[in-house]
C-alpha positions in Angstrom: 0.0 0.0 0.0 1.3 3.4 -1.0 0.4 5.0 2.4 2.3 2.3 4.3 5.5 3.0 2.3 5.2 6.7 3.1 4.7 6.0 6.8 7.6 3.6 6.8 9.9 6.1 5.0 9.0 8.8 7.5 9.4 6.4 10.4 12.9 5.4 9.2 13.8 9.1 8.9 12.9 9.5 12.6 9.8 11.7 11.9 6.9 12.2 14.2 3.9 10.9 12.4 0.4 12.2 13.0 -2.3 9.6 12.4 -5.7 10.9 11.3 -9.0 9.2 10.5 -8.5 6.7 13.3 -11.4 4.2 13.5 -11.9 3.8 9.7 -13.6 7.2 9.2 -12.9 8.5 5.7 -12.5 12.2 5.1 -15.8 12.5 3.3 -17.6 10.7 6.1 -16.1 12.7 8.9 -19.0 14.4 10.8 -16.8 16.8 12.7 -13.1 17.9 13.0 -12.8 15.7 16.1 -13.1 12.6 13.8 -9.7 13.6 12.5 -8.1 14.1 15.9 -4.4 13.7 15.5 -2.4 11.4 17.7 1.3 12.1 17.6 3.5 8.9 17.6 7.2 9.3 18.1 8.8 6.6 15.9 12.4 7.2 16.9 13.8 4.1 18.5 14.7 4.6 22.1 18.0 3.2 23.4 17.7 -0.2 25.0 18.9 -0.8 28.6 22.3 -2.0 27.6 22.8 1.0 25.3 21.7 3.4 28.0 24.1 1.8 30.5 26.9 2.0 27.9 26.2 5.7 27.5 26.1 6.2 31.3 29.4 4.4 31.7 31.0 6.4 28.9 29.9 9.7 30.5 31.3 8.5 33.8 34.7 7.8 32.2 34.6 11.1 30.3 34.0 12.9 33.6 37.3 11.6 35.1 39.7 11.5 32.2 40.3 12.4 28.6 39.5 9.6 26.1 39.7 9.2 22.3 36.6 7.7 20.6 38.4 4.4 19.9 39.9 4.4 23.4 36.5 4.8 25.0 34.9 2.2 22.9 37.8 -0.2 23.8 37.4 0.6 27.5 33.6 0.0 27.4 34.2 -3.3 25.6 36.7 -4.2 28.4 33.9 -3.5 30.9 31.8 -6.2 29.0 29.7 -4.2 26.7 29.3 -5.5 23.1 31.1 -3.6 20.4 27.7 -2.2 19.2 26.6 -1.0 22.6 30.1 0.4 23.4 30.0 2.3 20.1 26.5 3.5 20.7 27.3 4.6 24.2 30.4 6.5 23.1 28.7 8.2 20.2 25.7 9.1 22.3 27.9 11.2 24.6 28.5 13.7 21.7 31.9 14.3 23.0 34.2 16.8 21.4 37.2 14.7 20.6 39.5 17.7 20.0 38.7 18.8 23.6 39.3 15.3 24.8 42.7 15.3 23.1 43.6 18.6 24.8 42.4 17.3 28.1 44.5 14.0 27.7 47.5 16.1 26.6 47.3 18.2 29.8 47.0 15.0 31.9 50.2 13.6 30.3 52.0 16.9 30.9 50.9 16.9 34.5 52.7 13.6 34.9 55.8 14.0 32.8 57.6 16.2 30.3 57.0 15.6 26.6 58.3 17.0 23.4 55.7 18.1 20.9 56.3 15.0 18.6 56.4 12.7 21.6 53.1 14.0 23.0 51.5 13.7 19.6 52.7 10.2 19.2 51.4 9.3 22.7 48.0 10.8 21.9 47.9 8.8 18.6 48.8 5.7 20.5 45.7 6.4 22.8 43.5 6.4 19.7 43.3 10.0 18.7 43.6 10.9 15.0 46.6 12.9 13.9 44.5 16.0 13.6 43.1 15.5 17.1 46.5 14.8 18.6 48.0 17.8 17.0 45.1 19.9 18.3 45.8 18.5 21.8 49.5 19.3 21.6 48.8 22.9 20.4 46.1 23.4 23.1 48.7 22.7 25.8 51.3 25.0 24.2 53.4 22.5 22.2 
């Protein structure tokens, strides 16, 4: 049915769909505007419990230390989350990975001295991209 494909397309796009004519009342047969009362249905998929827990754990880790995206995914997997849930949880934090690189760079400098190239190499080892690692080094003055 054409209408079903439209609803499916909208649903997959995360749209909020308004259903009208509930109860089989056709537009021409509607006795009043109330017969077309719209009922909003949010078709966006909510996170499941495991995904929600992965996000909560990811946020907890980000609250105590700087992490790269790949480093945080690996940490969540070490905690027992599946790769899919760890990835979901990490991405659901909407972290700014440049800021995380700068934070991690500062944490390293607080522990030891680093050259610019050494710090960038260490940040890349932690899973930051070259651009993120370079941003982190520059943010701490190297």
